[in-house]
C-alpha positions in Angstrom: 160.5 -8.4 -4.1 159.1 -5.0 -4.9 156.0 -6.5 -6.3 155.1 -7.8 -2.9 155.2 -4.3 -1.3 151.7 -3.4 0.1 150.1 0.0 -0.1 151.2 1.2 3.4 154.8 0.2 2.8 154.8 1.8 -0.6 153.5 5.1 0.9 156.1 4.9 3.6 158.9 4.4 1.1 157.6 7.2 -1.2 157.2 9.6 1.8 160.8 8.9 3.0 162.3 9.5 -0.5 160.3 12.7 -1.0 161.1 13.9 2.5 164.8 13.4 1.9 164.7 15.2 -1.4 162.7 18.1 -0.1 165.1 18.5 2.9 168.0 18.5 0.5 166.4 21.2 -1.7 164.9 23.5 1.0 166.9 22.9 4.1 168.8 26.2 4.0 165.8 28.4 3.3 163.5 26.8 5.8 166.3 26.9 8.4 166.1 30.7 8.1 162.3 30.5 8.3 162.5 28.7 11.7 164.9 31.5 12.9 162.2 34.0 12.0 159.7 32.0 14.0 161.8 32.9 17.1 160.8 36.6 16.7 157.8 37.7 18.7 156.1 38.8 15.5 156.0 35.2 14.2 156.2 32.9 17.2 152.5 32.0 16.6 153.8 30.0 13.6 155.0 27.2 15.9 151.3 26.3 16.4 150.3 26.2 12.8 151.7 22.7 12.0 149.5 21.3 14.8 146.5 23.2 13.5 147.1 21.7 10.0 147.3 18.2 11.4 144.0 18.7 13.3 142.3 20.0 10.1 143.5 17.0 8.2 142.5 14.6 11.0 139.0 16.1 11.0 138.7 15.2 7.3 140.0 11.7 7.7 136.7 9.9 7.0 136.1 11.8 3.8 139.7 11.4 2.9 139.5 7.6 3.3 136.2 7.4 1.5 137.4 9.3 -1.6 139.4 7.0 -3.9 142.8 8.2 -5.2 143.1 9.0 -8.9 146.8 9.6 -9.6 147.3 11.8 -12.6 149.7 14.1 -14.4 148.0 17.5 -13.7 150.1 17.7 -10.5 153.2 18.3 -12.7 152.0 21.9 -13.4 152.3 23.1 -9.7 155.4 20.9 -9.3 157.3 22.4 -12.2 156.1 25.9 -11.3 157.3 25.4 -7.8 160.8 24.3 -9.0 160.9 27.4 -11.3 160.2 29.6 -8.2 163.0 27.7 -6.4 165.6 28.8 -8.9 164.2 32.3 -9.0 164.6 32.5 -5.2 167.9 30.7 -5.1 169.6 32.7 -7.8 167.9 36.0 -6.9 168.6 35.7 -3.2 165.0 35.9 -2.0 163.8 33.6 0.8 160.1 34.2 0.5 160.1 32.9 -3.1 161.7 29.7 -1.8 158.9 29.3 0.8 156.2 29.7 -1.8 158.2 27.3 -4.1 158.1 24.6 -1.4 154.3 25.0 -1.1 153.7 24.6 -4.8 156.0 21.5 -4.9 154.1 19.9 -2.0 150.8 20.7 -3.8 152.1 19.1 -7.0 153.3 15.9 -5.3 150.0 15.4 -3.5 148.1 16.1 -6.8 150.2 13.6 -8.7 149.5 10.8 -6.2 146.1 11.5 -4.8 144.3 13.1 -7.7 142.3 16.3 -7.6 139.1 14.8 -6.0 141.1 13.4 -3.0 143.3 16.5 -2.7 140.2 18.8 -2.7 139.1 17.1 0.6 142.2 18.5 2.4 142.7 21.6 0.2 142.0 24.1 3.0 144.6 22.6 5.4 147.1 22.6 2.5 146.4 26.2 1.7 146.6 27.0 5.4 150.3 26.2 5.3 150.9 29.5 3.6 150.1 31.3 6.9 153.4 30.1 8.5 155.6 31.8 5.9 157.1 35.1 7.1 156.6 37.8 4.4 159.6 39.3 2.5 161.7 41.9 4.3 160.7 44.7 1.9 157.0 44.1 2.6 157.5 43.5 6.3 159.5 46.8 6.9 157.2 48.9 4.8 154.1 47.4 6.4 155.6 47.8 9.8 156.3 51.5 9.2 152.8 52.2 7.9 151.2 50.4 10.8 153.3 52.3 13.3 152.3 55.6 11.7 148.6 54.7 11.6 148.7 53.4 15.2 150.5 56.7 16.3 147.8 58.8 14.5 145.0 56.8 16.1 146.5 57.0 19.5 146.9 60.8 19.2 143.4 61.2 17.9 141.9 59.2 20.9 144.0 61.3 23.4 142.9 64.6 21.8 139.3 63.4 21.7 139.6 62.9 25.5 140.9 66.4 26.0 144.5 65.4 26.5 147.5 67.3 25.0 149.1 65.2 22.4 151.0 65.8 19.1 152.5 63.5 16.6 155.7 63.8 14.6 156.3 60.6 12.6 156.1 57.8 15.1 156.9 60.1 18.1 154.0 61.1 20.3 154.6 64.3 22.3 152.5 64.4 25.5 153.9 67.7 26.7 155.6 66.3 29.8 157.2 63.4 27.9 157.6 61.8 24.5 156.5 58.3 23.5 158.1 56.5 20.6 156.0 53.9 18.8 158.6 51.2 18.4 158.5 47.9 16.5 156.9 46.2 19.5 153.9 48.5 19.0 153.7 48.3 15.2 150.6 46.0 15.2 152.2 43.2 13.2 152.6 41.2 16.4 148.8 41.0 16.6 147.8 41.6 13.0 149.2 38.3 11.6 147.9 36.0 14.3 144.5 37.7 14.2 144.2 37.2 10.5 145.1 33.5 11.0 142.4 33.2 13.7 139.9 35.0 11.5 140.6 32.5 8.7 139.9 29.6 11.1 136.8 31.3 12.5 135.5 31.8 9.0 136.3 28.2 8.1 134.4 26.7 10.9 131.5 29.2 10.9 128.1 28.2 9.6 127.6 31.2 7.5 127.4 32.4 3.9 130.7 32.8 2.0 130.4 36.6 1.8 130.2 36.8 5.6 133.3 34.7 6.0 135.2 36.9 3.6 134.0 40.0 5.4 135.2 38.6 8.8 138.7 37.8 7.4 139.1 41.2 5.8 137.8 43.1 8.9 140.5 41.6 11.0 143.0 44.1 9.5 141.2 47.4 10.5 140.2 45.8 13.8 143.7 45.0 14.7 145.0 48.4 13.7 142.2 50.3 15.5 142.5 48.3 18.7 146.3 48.7 18.7 145.8 52.5 18.4 143.6 52.3 21.5 146.4 50.5 23.3 148.9 53.3 22.5 146.3 55.8 23.7 146.0 53.9 27.0 149.7 54.2 27.5 149.4 58.0 27.1 146.5 58.0 29.6 148.2 55.9 32.2 151.7 57.3 31.9 151.1 60.3 34.3 149.8 57.8 36.9 152.3 54.9 36.7 155.2 56.3 34.8 157.4 54.7 32.1 156.6 51.1 33.3 153.3 51.2 31.4 155.2 51.4 28.2 157.6 48.5 28.8 158.1 45.2 30.6 155.3 43.1 31.9 152.5 45.7 31.6 153.4 46.3 28.0 153.3 42.6 27.1 150.2 41.9 29.2 148.3 44.8 27.6 149.2 43.4 24.2 147.6 40.0 25.0 144.5 41.8 26.4 144.2 43.9 23.2 144.6 40.7 21.1 141.8 38.9 23.0 139.6 42.0 22.6 140.2 41.9 18.9 139.3 38.3 18.7 136.1 39.0 20.7 135.2 41.7 18.2 135.6 39.3 15.4 133.3 36.7 17.0 130.8 39.5 17.9 130.9 40.7 14.3 130.1 37.2 13.0 127.2 36.8 15.5 125.8 40.2 14.5 126.0 39.3 10.8 124.1 36.1 11.4 121.6 37.9 13.6 120.9 40.6 11.1 120.7 38.2 8.2 119.0 35.5 10.2 116.5 34.5 7.6 119.2 34.0 5.0 121.3 32.1 7.5 118.4 29.8 8.3 117.8 29.3 4.6 121.5 28.4 4.1 121.4 26.0 7.0 118.2 24.3 5.7 119.7 24.0 2.2 122.8 22.4 3.6 120.7 20.0 5.8 118.4 19.2 2.9 121.4 18.5 0.6 122.9 16.2 3.2 119.5 14.3 3.6 119.2 14.0 -0.1 122.6 12.4 -0.4 121.9 10.1 2.5 118.5 9.0 1.1 120.2 8.4 -2.3 122.8 6.2 -0.7 120.2 4.2 1.3 118.1 3.8 -1.8 121.0 2.6 -3.8 122.1 0.1 -1.2 118.6 -1.2 -0.6 117.5 -2.1 -4.1 115.2 -5.1 -4.4 117.3 -8.0 -5.4 116.6 -11.7 -5.1 118.1 -13.2 -2.0 120.5 -15.4 -3.9 121.7 -12.5 -6.0 122.1 -10.3 -2.9 124.2 -13.0 -1.2 126.4 -13.4 -4.3 126.9 -9.7 -4.5 127.9 -9.5 -0.9 130.4 -12.3 -1.3 131.8 -10.6 -4.4 132.2 -7.3 -2.6 133.9 -8.9 0.3 136.3 -10.8 -1.9 137.1 -7.6 -3.8 137.8 -5.8 -0.5 140.2 -8.4 0.7 141.9 -8.4 -2.7 142.4 -4.7 -2.5 144.0 -5.0 0.9 146.5 -7.6 -0.3 146.9 -6.1 -3.7 150.5 -6.0 -4.8 151.5 -2.7 -6.5 154.4 -1.3 -8.4 156.2 1.4 -6.5 157.9 2.8 -9.6 154.9 4.5 -11.0 155.5 7.0 -13.9 154.4 10.0 -11.8 156.8 8.9 -9.0 159.8 8.5 -11.3 159.3 11.9 -12.9 158.8 13.6 -9.6 162.0 12.2 -8.0 164.0 12.9 -11.1 162.9 16.6 -11.1 163.6 16.9 -7.3 166.8 14.9 -7.5 168.3 17.0 -10.3 167.3 20.2 -8.5 168.9 19.0 -5.3 172.1 17.9 -7.0 172.6 21.1 -9.0 171.6 23.3 -6.1 174.2 21.6 -3.8 177.1 21.1 -6.2 177.0 24.0 -8.7 178.3 27.4 -7.6 176.2 30.1 -9.3 177.9 33.0 -7.5 181.6 33.8 -7.9 183.0 36.4 -5.5 184.1 39.4 -7.5 186.4 41.6 -5.6 186.0 45.4 -5.7 188.0 47.1 -8.5 189.8 49.4 -6.0 189.5 49.3 -2.2 187.4 52.0 -0.6 190.4 52.8 1.6 191.8 54.6 -1.5 188.6 56.6 -2.1 189.5 60.4 -2.3 188.2 62.7 0.4 188.3 65.6 -2.0 186.1 65.5 -5.1 186.0 68.7 -7.2 184.9 71.4 -4.9 183.9 69.0 -2.1 186.1 68.3 0.9 185.2 65.2 3.0 185.8 63.6 6.3 185.8 59.8 6.7 183.2 58.2 9.1 183.0 54.7 10.6 180.1 52.4 11.3 179.4 50.6 14.5 180.4 47.0 14.5 176.9 45.7 15.1 175.7 47.3 11.9 178.7 45.9 10.0 177.9 42.4 11.2 174.3 42.8 10.3 174.7 44.2 6.8 177.2 41.6 5.7 178.9 43.7 3.0 182.4 43.2 1.6 183.5 46.8 1.8 182.0 50.1 2.6 182.7 53.8 2.9 181.0 56.8 4.6 182.2 60.3 4.0 180.7 63.6 5.1 181.5 66.1 2.3 181.1 69.9 2.3 181.4 72.3 -0.5 182.9 75.8 -0.5 179.7 77.2 0.9 179.9 74.7 3.8 176.8 72.8 2.6 177.0 69.1 3.7 176.4 65.9 1.7 176.6 62.5 3.4 178.0 59.8 1.0 177.6 56.1 1.8 178.4 53.1 -0.4 178.4 49.4 0.5 179.8 46.8 -1.9 178.9 43.1 -2.0 181.2 40.7 -3.7 178.3 38.1 -3.9 174.7 38.5 -2.9 173.6 35.3 -1.3 170.3 34.6 0.4 170.3 36.7 3.6 173.4 38.5 2.5 172.1 40.9 0.0 171.8 44.7 -0.3 169.5 46.5 2.1 167.4 49.2 0.6 167.2 52.6 2.3 163.5 52.6 1.6 163.2 50.0 4.3 166.1 50.8 6.6 165.6 54.6 6.9 161.8 54.4 7.6 162.5 51.7 10.1 164.5 54.3 12.1 161.7 56.8 12.1 162.1 58.7 8.9 159.0 59.3 6.7 159.5 59.2 2.9 157.6 62.0 1.1 157.7 63.1 -2.5 159.4 59.8 -3.2 159.9 58.6 -6.8 162.4 57.8 -9.6 164.2 60.7 -11.3 167.0 60.9 -13.9 170.1 63.0 -13.3 172.0 64.4 -16.3 175.7 63.3 -16.3 177.3 65.4 -18.9 180.9 64.5 -17.8 180.3 60.7 -18.0 179.9 58.2 -20.7 176.4 57.6 -19.3 174.0 60.2 -20.5 171.7 60.1 -17.4 171.6 58.3 -14.1 168.3 56.9 -12.7 168.1 57.3 -9.0 165.5 57.1 -6.2 164.7 60.4 -4.7 162.8 61.1 -1.4 162.3 64.0 1.0 162.6 62.5 4.5 161.1 64.0 7.6 161.5 63.1 11.2 160.7 65.2 14.3 160.9 68.5 12.5 164.0 67.6 10.5 164.0 67.4 6.7 166.5 65.7 4.4 166.8 65.0 0.7 168.0 61.5 -0.3 169.2 59.9 -3.5 170.0 56.2 -3.8 170.6 53.7 -6.5 172.1 50.2 -7.0 175.1 49.7 -9.4 174.7 46.2 -10.7 177.6 45.0 -13.0 177.3 47.8 -15.5 173.6 48.4 -14.9 171.8 50.7 -12.5 168.8 49.3 -10.6 166.4 51.6 -8.7 164.2 49.1 -6.8 164.6 45.7 -5.0 162.5 43.7 -7.4 164.6 44.9 -10.4 167.8 44.1 -8.5 166.5 40.5 -7.7 165.8 39.9 -11.4 169.2 41.2 -12.3 170.8 38.9 -9.7 168.8 35.9 -11.0 169.7 36.4 -14.7 173.4 37.3 -14.1 173.9 34.4 -11.6 172.5 32.1 -14.3 174.5 33.5 -17.3 177.6 35.1 -15.7 177.9 33.5 -12.2 177.9 37.1 -10.8 175.7 38.7 -8.2 178.1 41.4 -7.1 176.6 44.9 -6.6 176.5 48.0 -4.5 174.3 50.5 -2.8 175.0 54.2 -3.2 173.2 56.6 -0.9 173.5 60.4 -0.7 171.8 62.6 1.9 171.8 66.3 2.4 169.8 68.2 5.1 167.2 70.8 4.0 167.6 74.0 5.9 164.6 75.5 7.8 164.1 78.2 5.2 165.7 76.3 2.3 163.7 75.2 -0.8 163.7 71.6 -1.8 164.8 72.6 -5.3 168.0 74.1 -3.8 168.8 70.8 -2.0 168.1 69.0 -5.3 170.6 71.2 -7.2 173.2 70.5 -4.5 172.8 66.7 -4.7 172.8 66.7 -8.5 176.0 68.7 -8.6 177.6 66.4 -6.2 176.4 63.3 -8.1 178.0 64.6 -11.3 181.3 65.0 -9.5 181.0 61.7 -7.7 179.9 59.3 -10.5 183.1 59.1 -12.6 185.2 58.7 -9.5 183.0 56.0 -8.0 182.9 54.2 -11.4 186.6 53.5 -11.0 186.0 51.5 -7.8 183.1 49.3 -8.7 183.5 46.3 -11.1 181.7 46.7 -14.5 
């Protein structure tokens, strides 16, 4: 019965089986991706699947004309994609899962179509990457930098026009009022869609490759600069129309206007490049046209060879019979490439759905028993708003404001996670604090001597934070099952390895903050935090599982 399955039916069956396996493997991660699409920064992603379908449809003639040459080279991206899946699954990183699905799709197409046929639609396949939201760590850091750049540009434009304006972080002081450059003004809402449009403009443009690359790269500074002008316009119009220019309809409408201006600048840039380098552009166009004519002439010459009439008729009959045979050709659905691919995907789906790689490890001692007096430090417990508790998804936490005998304060915060699943992992202060307006300066990794502990030294992240004239010194680190991590990537790798070997991903974030007085040296604040850390570490060690 299977031997009578024709090509279309075989493709339908294969597509159905592959779709079911891919859904089983990637449903959880891509469900989160679709939730990200609901954010205003990424709602353009809803249009990308339709763009991809159009790009493939545009290539339909070339795709049909190119014969399929199934091969084994597609196993390389397929296996690499599945390796990324496990790295993302065990490490708790969604973006790795998104990239994994792309490599798996590329591998499956390569296995069944072959490279020559795949190359015809390689751009639409690569374009799929534009609908994946970036990792949170990159998103928050990029958002902060764009807010600061946009704020600086806005103040520069206002000062150039003779207006009174000063900047402190992402706060713009106009004298009569203050404007805060919030997430809605960070530029990401227009940067990502503009990059996507720049890629499409470059793809369809009749221009040399270097011009296309230049257009795509220029979309980044154009978006940032025009967004700075938008912020400056709010400062100019605020005295006339009041707060409404910075919120509501006017704010959203001005965003669309700025976006269309950015797109117009891109198109104008491409036109100017073609106008300046007109001769080279015409040479490129003539070469493309000449190449097309040569191929067409070669095809015509090949098809119009002088053959005897009887031979030409026999050849025509033979070609027609071959064509009919190909249409009715019976094929085997269980090709080796197909069997290997479904086995790899099937095993991944079964293991991913049935094996628990993360056991919930309870805290050694509840933070409810944490002492409010440590050495010379006396503390007062603090609580967190419920909305933050719901968003952070930790298992237990503690916040204590300690003061020493000299009444110098240190804020101590620790959050413990019994198991770090995708979307329920530790949030780094390097992304959370800057997101609330704090600038990180003099940031880096330092080692603190722990003479009273079995550990000789403790690696911590150190940063001097500033925000609207305030200065604070912060230390933070991540205790991870007997190890100490100092960055998110290190923590993800620890989670991946320990989930695979120990079925554990429990961990904690420890953060210390002390204010730096107006006339106080940073070294004095460092000495204060280091002294507190030496007192804290052996106590905290009793609460966290090793």
